[in-house]
C-alpha positions in Angstrom: 0.0 0.0 0.0 1.3 3.5 -0.8 1.1 6.4 1.6 -1.9 8.7 1.1 -1.4 12.3 0.1 -4.9 13.7 0.0 -6.1 16.9 1.6 -6.9 15.2 4.8 -3.3 14.4 5.5 -2.4 16.3 8.7 1.4 16.3 8.0 1.3 17.9 4.6 1.9 21.5 5.8 4.5 20.7 8.5 7.6 22.9 8.1 11.0 21.4 7.5 13.8 21.7 10.0 15.6 24.2 7.7 12.4 26.3 7.3 12.1 26.5 11.1 15.8 27.4 11.6 15.5 30.3 9.1 12.3 31.6 10.7 14.0 31.5 14.1 17.0 33.5 12.9 14.7 36.1 11.3 12.7 36.4 14.5 15.9 36.8 16.6 17.3 39.5 14.3 14.0 41.3 14.3 13.8 41.2 18.1 17.4 42.4 18.4 16.8 45.4 16.1 13.6 46.3 17.9 15.5 46.1 21.2 18.3 48.4 19.9 15.6 50.9 18.7 13.9 50.9 22.1 17.3 51.2 23.9 18.3 54.2 21.6 15.0 55.9 22.3 15.3 55.3 26.0 18.8 56.9 26.1 17.5 60.0 24.3 19.3 59.3 21.0 16.2 60.5 19.1 15.9 63.7 21.1 17.2 67.2 20.6 20.9 67.6 19.7 22.2 71.1 19.9 25.4 72.9 18.7 26.9 76.3 19.2 28.1 78.2 16.2 30.5 81.1 16.8 32.0 83.9 14.8 34.2 86.9 15.9 35.1 90.2 14.3 36.2 93.7 15.4 36.2 92.7 19.1 32.7 91.2 19.0 31.9 87.5 19.4 28.5 86.2 18.2 27.5 82.7 19.4 24.2 81.0 18.4 23.2 77.8 20.3 20.6 76.0 18.2 19.1 72.6 17.6 21.2 70.7 15.2 18.6 67.9 15.3 15.1 68.1 16.8 11.6 66.6 16.5 8.1 67.9 16.4 6.7 68.7 19.8 10.1 69.0 21.6 11.5 72.1 23.3 14.2 73.3 21.1 17.0 75.7 22.2 17.9 78.9 20.4 20.1 81.3 22.3 22.2 84.2 20.9 25.1 85.5 23.0 27.0 88.6 22.0 30.2 89.4 23.8 32.2 92.7 23.6 35.0 93.4 26.0 34.3 96.7 27.7 30.5 96.6 27.0 28.4 98.2 24.3 28.3 101.9 23.4 24.8 101.8 21.8 22.0 99.5 20.6 22.6 96.0 19.3 20.6 94.6 16.4 20.3 90.9 15.6 19.1 90.0 12.1 17.9 86.4 11.7 16.5 84.6 8.7 12.8 85.2 9.0 11.5 81.8 7.8 13.7 79.9 10.3 11.2 80.7 13.0 8.3 79.2 10.9 9.0 75.7 12.3 8.5 76.8 15.9 5.6 77.4 18.3 6.9 80.4 20.2 6.5 81.3 23.8 8.6 84.4 23.2 12.1 86.0 23.4 13.8 86.8 26.7 14.5 89.7 26.9 12.0 91.0 24.5 13.5 93.3 21.8 13.0 97.1 22.2 11.7 97.0 18.6 11.3 94.3 15.9 10.9 94.8 12.2 11.1 92.6 9.1 12.6 93.4 5.9 12.8 91.0 3.0 14.5 87.9 4.3 15.3 88.9 7.9 13.7 89.8 11.2 15.6 92.6 12.9 15.5 92.7 16.7 16.9 95.9 18.3 18.1 95.8 21.9 19.3 98.6 24.1 22.9 98.4 25.2 23.0 95.8 28.1 24.9 96.4 31.2 28.2 94.5 31.2 30.0 92.8 28.4 27.4 90.3 27.3 23.9 90.3 25.7 22.1 87.0 25.8 18.8 86.4 24.0 16.8 83.2 24.6 14.0 82.0 22.4 11.5 79.8 24.3 10.0 77.5 21.7 9.2 74.0 20.6 9.0 72.5 17.1 5.4 72.7 15.7 3.7 69.3 15.5 3.1 69.8 11.8 6.7 70.7 10.9 8.3 68.2 8.7 11.4 69.8 7.4 14.2 71.7 9.1 15.5 75.1 8.1 18.7 76.9 7.4 19.3 80.2 9.0 21.7 83.1 9.4 22.0 85.4 12.4 24.0 88.6 11.9 25.2 91.1 14.5 24.6 94.7 13.5 26.2 97.6 15.4 25.7 101.2 14.2 24.0 100.0 11.1 26.9 97.9 10.0 27.0 94.1 9.9 29.9 93.1 12.1 29.8 89.3 11.9 27.3 86.5 11.2 26.7 82.8 11.9 25.1 80.3 9.5 23.4 77.2 10.9 20.8 74.5 10.2 18.2 72.7 12.2 17.2 69.2 10.9 13.9 67.6 11.9 13.5 63.9 12.3 10.3 61.9 12.7 
């Protein structure tokens, strides 16, 4: 008598040893990759990464601390520090690429500018001469939930109507 191979045979769909081994390897690799992803998220690898870009000229130092990488919904740093040995003789103007701020939900600048205007590509913020050698401006903001792409920006230091120095930077957004 020959063995039966009809549709009622309960062993016809049993996987071979090699098929089981391949499936086990694929599952182990998938679990390991998932564990690495969760571990990276738990350590903050997918959070905000910031950098400070600095430029100096004519005795002035302009530093911009900005998010290099951020994600929607996260608080994101933006701080401008202007240093001049001996203090400032008059007002200080910061000119920043206008559309850079489009990716943020803003809580405001600290300190607030004495005046603010836009002209073409830039927003100009005028500050009275601060006491001491340093002016620091903080932007309290987070990336808008709908923001999908980062922005490039330029912040320039203007004293007496003349651009002294500038810093170029970029914020990248990741999902």
